[in-house]
C-alpha positions in Angstrom: 98.7 16.1 11.9 95.1 15.3 13.0 94.5 19.0 13.3 94.1 19.2 9.6 91.0 18.0 7.6 90.7 15.1 5.2 92.1 16.8 2.0 90.3 14.3 -0.2 86.8 15.4 1.1 85.3 18.7 0.0 82.8 18.3 2.8 85.5 17.9 5.4 87.4 20.9 4.1 84.2 23.0 4.1 83.4 22.0 7.7 87.0 22.8 8.7 86.8 26.2 7.2 83.4 26.9 8.8 84.6 25.8 12.2 87.5 28.3 11.9 85.2 31.0 10.6 87.1 31.1 7.3 86.0 31.4 3.7 87.6 30.8 0.3 88.9 34.0 -1.2 88.2 34.1 -5.0 90.6 37.0 -5.5 93.4 34.8 -4.4 92.5 32.0 -6.9 92.1 29.4 -4.1 91.3 25.8 -5.1 92.1 22.6 -3.2 93.4 19.6 -5.1 91.2 16.9 -3.6 92.6 13.8 -5.2 95.4 12.1 -3.2 96.7 10.1 -6.2 97.2 13.3 -8.2 98.9 15.1 -5.3 101.3 12.1 -4.9 102.0 12.0 -8.7 102.8 15.7 -8.8 105.2 15.7 -5.9 106.9 12.4 -7.0 108.2 14.4 -10.0 110.7 16.0 -7.6 112.3 12.7 -6.8 114.1 12.6 -3.4 113.4 15.9 -1.5 115.2 15.0 1.7 117.2 18.0 2.9 116.1 20.1 0.0 115.1 23.7 0.6 111.7 24.3 -1.1 109.7 27.4 -1.6 106.0 26.6 -1.6 103.7 29.3 -2.9 100.0 29.2 -1.9 100.1 26.2 0.5 96.5 26.8 1.5 95.7 24.4 4.5 99.0 22.5 4.0 98.2 19.3 2.1 101.3 19.4 0.0 103.3 21.0 2.8 102.5 18.0 5.1 103.7 15.6 2.5 107.0 17.5 1.8 107.7 17.7 5.6 107.1 13.9 5.9 109.7 13.4 3.2 112.1 15.5 5.3 112.2 18.6 3.1 112.8 22.1 4.4 109.7 24.1 3.5 109.4 27.9 3.3 105.7 28.5 2.7 104.5 31.8 1.2 100.8 32.5 2.1 98.9 35.7 1.4 95.6 34.6 3.2 95.6 35.5 6.9 93.2 32.7 7.8 95.3 30.1 6.0 98.4 31.5 7.6 96.9 31.1 11.1 96.1 27.4 10.3 99.6 26.7 9.0 101.2 28.2 12.0 99.2 25.9 14.3 99.4 22.8 12.1 103.1 23.0 11.6 104.1 24.5 15.0 107.4 23.2 16.5 105.5 20.8 18.9 103.6 19.2 16.0 106.4 18.4 13.5 109.4 16.1 13.9 111.9 18.7 12.8 110.8 22.1 14.0 113.4 24.0 11.9 112.1 22.4 8.7 109.1 24.7 8.3 108.9 28.5 8.1 106.0 30.7 7.1 106.4 33.9 5.1 103.1 35.9 5.2 102.1 38.3 2.4 102.1 38.6 -1.3 104.9 36.4 -2.8 105.5 39.0 -5.5 106.4 41.5 -2.7 108.2 39.2 -0.4 110.3 36.7 -2.4 113.2 39.1 -3.2 113.8 39.9 0.4 113.7 36.2 1.3 116.2 35.4 -1.5 118.5 38.2 -0.4 118.4 37.4 3.3 118.0 33.7 3.4 119.4 32.6 0.0 117.9 30.7 -2.9 116.0 27.5 -2.5 116.8 24.3 -4.3 113.2 23.7 -5.4 110.0 25.7 -6.1 106.5 24.4 -5.8 103.2 26.0 -6.3 99.5 25.5 -7.3 99.8 29.0 -8.6 96.9 31.5 -8.7 95.8 31.8 -12.3 95.9 35.6 -12.2 99.6 35.9 -11.2 101.2 32.7 -12.5 103.1 34.3 -15.4 104.2 37.2 -13.2 105.8 34.9 -10.7 107.7 32.9 -13.3 108.8 35.9 -15.3 109.8 37.9 -12.3 112.1 35.3 -10.8 113.8 34.5 -14.2 114.2 38.2 -15.1 115.9 38.9 -11.7 118.3 36.0 -12.2 116.8 33.4 -10.0 116.5 29.9 -11.5 115.4 26.9 -9.4 117.1 23.5 -9.7 113.6 22.1 -10.1 110.1 23.8 -10.1 106.7 22.1 -10.1 103.9 24.4 -11.0 100.2 23.7 -11.5 98.7 26.4 -13.7 95.8 27.0 -16.0 96.2 24.6 -19.0 96.1 27.4 -21.4 99.2 29.0 -19.7 100.9 25.6 -19.6 100.5 25.2 -23.3 102.1 28.6 -23.8 105.0 27.7 -21.6 105.7 24.5 -23.6 104.8 25.7 -27.1 107.3 25.3 -29.9 108.1 27.6 -32.8 105.3 27.7 -35.4 102.6 26.8 -32.9 99.8 29.2 -32.2 100.7 29.4 -28.4 104.4 30.1 -29.0 105.1 33.5 -27.5 107.6 35.7 -25.7 106.7 33.9 -22.5 107.5 30.5 -24.1 110.9 31.8 -25.1 111.6 33.2 -21.6 110.7 30.0 -19.8 112.5 27.7 -22.3 115.6 29.9 -22.1 115.8 29.1 -18.4 114.3 25.6 -18.1 113.5 22.3 -19.7 109.8 21.7 -19.5 108.0 18.4 -18.9 104.3 17.7 -18.5 103.4 15.8 -15.3 99.6 15.5 -15.3 96.4 17.2 -16.6 93.8 18.1 -14.0 90.2 18.7 -14.8 87.8 20.9 -12.7 86.6 17.9 -10.8 90.1 17.4 -9.3 89.6 20.6 -7.3 87.3 22.1 -4.7 85.8 24.6 -5.4 85.7 23.6 -9.0 87.5 26.1 -11.2 86.1 27.0 -14.6 89.3 26.0 -16.4 91.4 22.9 -16.9 94.8 22.8 -15.2 98.2 21.2 -15.9 101.1 20.4 -13.7 104.6 21.0 -15.2 108.1 20.1 -14.1 110.6 22.8 -14.9 114.2 21.7 -14.7 117.1 24.2 -14.7 119.1 23.9 -17.9 122.6 22.7 -17.1 123.9 24.1 -20.4 122.2 27.5 -19.9 122.0 29.2 -23.3 124.3 32.2 -23.0 124.0 35.6 -24.5 126.0 38.8 -24.4 123.5 40.6 -22.3 120.5 39.0 -20.5 118.7 42.2 -20.0 118.9 43.1 -23.7 117.8 39.6 -24.7 114.7 39.8 -22.5 113.8 43.3 -23.8 114.3 42.3 -27.4 112.4 39.0 -27.3 109.4 40.8 -25.7 109.6 43.4 -28.5 109.6 40.7 -31.2 106.2 39.4 -30.1 104.7 42.8 -29.4 102.4 42.6 -32.4 102.1 39.0 -33.8 100.6 40.3 -37.0 103.7 42.4 -37.8 106.9 41.2 -39.2 110.1 41.0 -37.2 111.4 44.1 -39.0 108.3 46.2 -38.1 108.5 45.1 -34.5 112.2 45.9 -34.4 111.6 49.3 -36.0 109.3 50.1 -33.1 111.9 48.7 -30.6 114.8 50.7 -32.0 112.8 53.7 -33.2 115.0 53.5 -36.3 114.5 51.7 -39.6 118.2 51.5 -40.5 119.2 49.8 -37.3 116.5 47.2 -37.7 117.6 46.4 -41.2 121.3 46.2 -40.3 120.8 43.9 -37.3 118.6 41.5 -39.2 121.1 41.4 -42.1 123.9 40.7 -39.6 121.9 37.9 -37.9 121.0 36.5 -41.4 117.3 36.6 -40.5 114.7 37.6 -43.1 113.0 40.9 -42.5 109.5 39.5 -43.4 109.8 36.6 -41.0 107.5 36.5 -37.9 108.6 36.0 -34.4 106.5 32.9 -33.8 108.7 31.0 -36.4 112.0 31.8 -34.6 113.7 29.3 -32.3 115.2 30.2 -29.0 118.6 29.9 -30.7 117.6 32.3 -33.5 116.4 34.9 -31.0 119.6 34.6 -28.8 121.7 35.1 -31.9 119.6 38.1 -33.0 119.9 39.5 -29.5 123.7 39.2 -29.6 123.9 40.8 -33.0 121.7 43.6 -31.8 123.6 44.2 -28.5 127.0 44.2 -30.3 125.8 46.6 -32.9 124.3 49.0 -30.3 127.5 48.8 -28.2 129.7 49.6 -31.3 127.4 52.4 -32.3 127.5 53.8 -28.8 131.3 53.5 -28.7 131.6 55.3 -32.0 129.8 58.4 -30.9 
């Protein structure tokens, strides 16, 4: 893999980009993790990846891709930057890697390409990404809401978002997004990464998280209704659950009845409800609406 630069050296990366007439694209949130020990620690959280099919989002110049291939994983890399895509095609061309069938590149915006990949090629075992800060939450929410949960996912995101993902009831960062992620995954912190870990240096701290699919997936009567209702509960954090539900149902009586059935206080606020509380509330809501619909 001598074609690629020294990923621990900002100078080497910069010279490589210049020699290929490439520049970093700020709009894509591109930053290289330039500390080898951190890269190894992050990927070690997967455990054995041999034979595992992995979606990698935003591979850049392929530092992590190279490691995954050396560990005999099958990598499907999603890259939006045309310059990086050109480098990846050359770096991991069939004549350069031991198992030519182990690497495939999907060019374009992940948010626009992943569903077709899923439908035509099947789901991966694992997901990996140093996710662009501006679309991190969209990527995670979209896959979960469409019913795709990875066996394991390692994501490096803005620390602020990571704290929201792992927040518990009663904490200031606990939100609809926390509920959605924790419904689908168990969340573990891998490592915190300061701006000096990257080149170019971002203006924020980052954190790598391991998301592991819940084996005992919390069930509900209707997943679509649960996702809509839990978003509605957090729509206005200053409002009580009852007021947010009134806006959701467009009906005071339904909100009161559902809360009474679920045995949840009307003056409670969403940030104090556990995932189990919200799932129960969702089931009571869905059952009531179905009975009301059937009674018409």
